[in-house]
C-alpha positions in Angstrom: 0.0 0.0 0.0 1.3 3.4 -0.9 2.0 5.8 2.0 -0.6 8.4 0.9 -3.1 5.9 -0.4 -6.5 7.6 -0.9 -5.5 10.8 1.0 -7.1 13.9 -0.5 -4.7 16.8 -1.0 -5.1 20.4 -2.2 -1.9 22.1 -3.5 -2.2 25.8 -4.2 -0.1 27.1 -7.1 0.5 23.6 -8.4 0.9 23.9 -12.2 4.6 24.7 -12.2 7.9 24.4 -10.3 7.8 23.1 -6.8 4.0 22.9 -6.9 3.9 20.7 -10.0 6.6 18.4 -8.6 4.5 18.1 -5.4 1.4 17.2 -7.4 3.4 14.5 -9.2 5.0 13.1 -6.1 1.9 13.0 -3.9 -0.2 11.4 -6.7 2.5 8.8 -7.2 2.2 8.1 -3.4 -1.5 7.3 -3.9 -3.1 10.6 -3.0 -6.0 12.2 -4.9 -4.7 15.7 -5.7 -6.4 18.9 -6.6 -4.2 21.9 -7.5 -4.9 25.5 -8.3 -3.5 27.6 -11.0 -3.8 31.3 -11.9 -2.5 31.5 -15.5 -1.6 29.0 -18.2 -4.5 26.6 -18.2 -2.6 24.7 -20.9 0.2 23.8 -18.4 -2.4 22.9 -15.8 -4.3 20.6 -18.1 -1.1 19.0 -19.4 -0.2 18.2 -15.8 -3.6 16.6 -15.1 -3.3 14.5 -18.3 0.2 13.4 -17.4 -0.6 12.4 -13.8 -3.9 10.7 -14.7 -2.3 8.8 -17.6 -0.1 7.0 -15.0 -3.0 6.0 -12.8 -3.2 9.1 -10.6 -6.4 11.0 -9.8 -5.9 14.7 -10.2 -7.9 17.8 -11.0 -6.9 21.5 -11.8 -8.9 24.4 -10.4 -8.5 27.9 -11.7 -8.1 30.2 -8.7 -6.4 33.5 -8.0 -4.7 33.4 -4.6 -5.1 37.1 -4.3 -8.9 36.5 -4.1 -10.2 35.0 -0.9 -13.3 33.8 -2.6 -11.3 31.8 -5.2 -9.3 30.1 -2.4 -12.5 29.1 -0.5 -14.0 27.8 -3.7 -10.9 25.7 -4.4 -11.2 24.0 -1.0 -14.9 23.3 -1.5 -14.3 22.0 -5.1 -11.7 19.6 -3.8 -14.0 18.3 -1.1 -16.9 18.0 -3.6 -14.7 16.1 -6.1 -12.9 13.7 -3.7 -15.2 13.5 -0.7 -13.1 15.2 1.9 -9.7 16.8 2.6 -6.7 15.4 4.4 -3.8 17.6 3.5 -3.5 21.3 2.5 -0.2 22.4 0.8 0.0 26.2 0.7 2.5 26.6 -2.2 1.4 29.7 -4.1 3.6 32.8 -3.7 5.0 35.8 -5.4 8.2 37.8 -5.2 8.7 41.5 -5.9 12.3 42.5 -5.6 13.4 46.2 -5.8 15.0 48.9 -3.7 12.9 49.6 -0.6 12.3 53.2 -1.5 10.9 52.2 -4.8 8.2 50.0 -3.4 4.6 51.0 -3.4 1.8 50.3 -0.9 0.1 48.4 -3.7 3.0 46.1 -4.0 3.0 45.5 -0.2 -0.7 44.5 -0.5 0.1 42.2 -3.4 2.9 40.3 -1.7 1.2 40.1 1.7 -2.1 39.1 0.2 -0.7 36.1 -1.8 2.1 35.1 0.6 0.3 35.5 3.9 -3.4 36.2 3.7 -4.0 33.5 1.2 -2.4 30.9 3.4 -4.5 32.1 6.3 -7.7 31.9 4.2 -6.9 28.5 2.9 -6.2 27.1 6.3 -9.4 28.7 7.8 -11.5 27.0 5.2 -9.6 23.7 5.2 -10.0 23.2 9.0 -13.7 22.8 8.4 -12.9 19.5 6.7 -9.6 18.3 8.2 -9.9 15.5 10.8 -7.3 13.9 13.2 -4.2 13.1 11.2 -4.8 16.0 8.9 -1.9 18.2 7.7 -1.4 21.8 6.8 2.0 22.3 5.1 3.1 25.7 3.9 6.0 26.5 1.6 8.0 29.4 2.9 11.6 30.3 2.2 15.1 30.1 3.8 15.1 33.9 3.5 12.8 34.0 6.5 15.9 33.3 8.5 18.5 35.0 6.3 17.8 38.2 4.3 20.3 37.3 1.7 20.8 40.9 0.4 19.1 44.1 -0.6 15.8 44.2 -2.5 14.4 41.4 -0.4 12.5 43.2 2.3 8.9 42.6 1.3 9.4 38.9 0.4 11.5 38.2 3.6 8.8 39.9 5.8 6.1 37.8 4.2 7.9 34.5 4.6 8.9 35.3 8.2 5.2 35.8 9.0 4.6 32.2 8.1 6.8 31.0 11.0 4.5 32.7 13.5 1.5 31.4 11.7 2.9 27.8 11.8 3.7 28.0 15.6 0.3 29.5 16.5 -1.8 27.3 14.3 0.0 24.2 15.6 -1.2 25.1 19.1 -4.7 25.8 17.9 -5.1 22.5 15.9 -3.0 20.2 18.1 -6.0 19.2 20.2 -7.7 18.1 17.0 -4.8 15.9 16.0 -3.9 18.2 13.0 -0.3 19.1 12.4 1.0 22.3 10.9 4.5 22.5 9.4 6.6 24.9 7.2 9.0 24.0 4.5 11.7 26.6 3.7 13.4 26.0 0.4 16.6 27.7 -0.6 17.9 27.9 -4.2 15.8 25.5 -6.1 15.9 25.1 -9.9 12.6 26.1 -11.5 11.7 28.1 -14.6 11.5 31.1 -12.3 14.9 30.4 -10.7 17.1 28.6 -13.2 20.3 27.0 -12.0 22.2 28.9 -14.7 20.4 32.3 -14.1 22.1 35.6 -13.5 22.4 35.2 -9.7 22.9 31.4 -9.6 26.7 31.4 -9.2 26.5 33.9 -6.2 23.8 31.6 -4.6 26.0 28.5 -5.0 29.0 30.4 -3.5 27.1 30.7 -0.3 25.8 27.1 -0.1 27.6 24.2 1.7 26.7 21.8 -1.0 27.2 24.3 -3.8 24.5 22.9 -6.1 20.9 24.0 -6.7 18.2 21.8 -5.3 15.6 20.3 -7.5 11.8 20.8 -7.1 11.6 17.1 -6.6 13.8 17.4 -3.5 11.2 19.7 -1.9 8.3 17.5 -3.1 9.9 14.5 -1.3 10.1 16.4 1.9 6.4 17.5 1.5 5.5 13.8 0.9 7.2 12.8 4.1 5.5 15.6 6.2 2.1 14.5 4.7 2.6 10.9 5.8 2.1 9.1 9.0 5.8 8.9 9.5 5.8 12.6 10.4 3.0 12.4 12.9 5.0 13.9 15.7 6.2 16.9 13.7 4.2 20.1 14.2 4.7 23.8 14.9 8.2 23.8 13.3 9.9 24.2 10.0 12.4 22.4 7.9 14.9 24.3 5.8 16.0 22.6 2.6 18.6 24.9 1.1 21.9 23.0 0.5 23.4 24.6 3.6 22.8 28.2 2.4 21.8 29.2 6.0 24.4 27.1 7.7 
């Protein structure tokens, strides 16, 4: 029996990068997986076809993480399609990097809405359906513990907020048998952060392992945290950054 056999999972921002790798991994472990996407329905539909062709059970839900109503609808669609919810993976996020004095209040609202408020809204809706053994797993960043340089203020602030969210929610949901964890990736190769990109060599120079991680590495950690093997882990975070923060 696969370790996530018949578990129902919702992954926000699941059509690309770490999100798509997570959809593939959890489906391969036996989970029924719904994921949201904001743009590129072609990529989302291609991922559904790929996973379902290998025996998985996956659906894509168009949802803008900047809109609370879309997030609530995604949770409810997942429950309606699969009959419940066992695991919420908050993966969707955005990055706006520029000198601090060039930021606008509108950009603050954008980043905090998607990176923090959307996580809160998804969890608030998910707990209506999660039972004992349920999981809320949020994808943060190693930058929550290490502001790696200038032009990172907004993003670092938003990802640091997820640490407080994880601690507090773990206390709230512990009596219900639901665990809450945070995954903090460092340099990870995706189309948004290529291993041969303009800043890649600088990132590698600060890493103990000196090689970019793969989205599949993060997906493997998420798979573990979603499983029964991680039943005693809650209220904490795991940094997976090749030793960048060491």
